[in-house]
C-alpha positions in Angstrom: 114.5 109.0 56.8 115.9 111.7 54.7 118.4 111.1 52.0 121.2 113.0 54.0 120.7 110.7 56.9 120.8 107.6 54.8 124.1 108.7 53.1 125.8 109.6 56.5 124.7 106.2 57.9 126.0 104.4 54.9 129.3 106.3 55.0 129.6 105.4 58.6 129.0 101.9 57.9 131.4 101.7 55.0 134.0 103.5 57.2 133.6 100.7 59.8 134.0 98.1 57.2 137.3 99.4 56.2 138.5 100.0 59.6 137.6 96.2 60.2 139.3 94.9 57.2 142.5 97.2 58.0 142.6 95.9 61.6 142.4 92.3 60.3 145.1 92.8 57.9 147.4 94.5 60.2 146.6 92.4 63.1 145.3 95.5 65.0 142.6 94.2 67.3 141.7 97.5 68.6 141.1 98.9 65.0 139.1 95.9 64.0 137.0 96.4 67.2 136.4 100.1 66.2 135.2 99.1 62.9 132.7 96.8 64.1 131.6 99.3 66.7 131.2 101.8 63.9 129.0 99.4 61.9 126.8 98.6 64.8 126.2 102.5 65.6 125.2 103.0 62.0 123.0 100.1 62.0 121.1 101.3 65.3 120.7 104.8 63.8 119.3 103.3 60.6 116.8 101.2 62.8 115.9 104.3 64.9 115.2 106.3 61.7 113.0 103.6 60.5 111.0 103.5 63.6 110.7 107.2 63.6 109.4 107.0 60.0 106.9 104.3 60.9 105.3 106.6 63.6 105.1 109.6 61.2 102.6 107.7 59.1 
């Protein structure tokens, strides 16, 4: 996994965490759900990159 991909995935994860916290604080269930979805998407991308890296070796 390249450093650029890692940084993008981490930024997306952090963005998701912020959205989730803002959603909880304001009582906005949709924003909270979007935050969780962003975090999940980031986790899946990271897992996919790790699998891809494993097959390169």
